[in-house]
C-alpha positions in Angstrom: 0.0 0.0 0.0 2.7 2.5 1.0 4.7 1.7 -2.1 1.6 2.4 -4.3 1.0 5.7 -2.5 -2.3 4.5 -0.9 -3.1 5.6 2.6 -3.0 3.0 5.3 -6.5 2.4 6.6 -7.5 3.0 10.2 -7.5 -0.2 12.4 -10.9 -1.7 12.6 -11.1 -1.1 16.4 -10.7 2.6 15.8 -13.3 3.0 13.1 -16.7 4.4 13.9 -19.7 2.3 12.8 -23.2 3.6 12.2 -24.8 0.3 13.2 -26.4 0.0 9.8 -25.6 -2.0 6.7 -27.6 -3.4 3.8 -27.6 -6.9 2.5 -29.3 -8.4 -0.5 -31.1 -11.7 0.1 -33.4 -13.8 -2.1 -37.1 -12.9 -1.9 -37.9 -16.3 -0.4 -35.5 -15.8 2.5 -36.9 -12.3 3.1 -40.4 -13.8 3.2 -39.4 -16.5 5.6 -37.6 -14.1 7.9 -40.5 -11.7 7.9 -42.9 -14.5 8.7 -40.7 -15.7 11.6 -40.5 -12.1 12.9 -44.3 -11.7 12.7 -44.8 -15.1 14.5 -42.5 -14.0 17.3 -44.0 -10.6 17.5 -40.7 -8.8 16.8 -39.5 -6.6 14.0 -37.6 -8.1 11.1 -34.6 -5.9 12.2 -34.7 -7.4 15.7 -34.9 -10.9 14.4 -32.1 -10.4 12.0 -29.9 -8.8 14.7 -30.6 -11.7 17.0 -29.7 -14.3 14.3 -26.5 -12.4 13.4 -25.5 -12.2 17.1 -25.6 -16.0 17.2 -22.8 -16.3 14.6 
């Protein structure tokens, strides 16, 4: 990077994160997750966050 004149990126631990990111998923998966969220009485965002936290 330095040899190419590119700046060295900040370490991940020092970066600020907004808490938001977008992903593209197949419509069938979107439907299945939305259904699960509705059945559990939670938002799709909360369901997805919980599933990601288990990784």
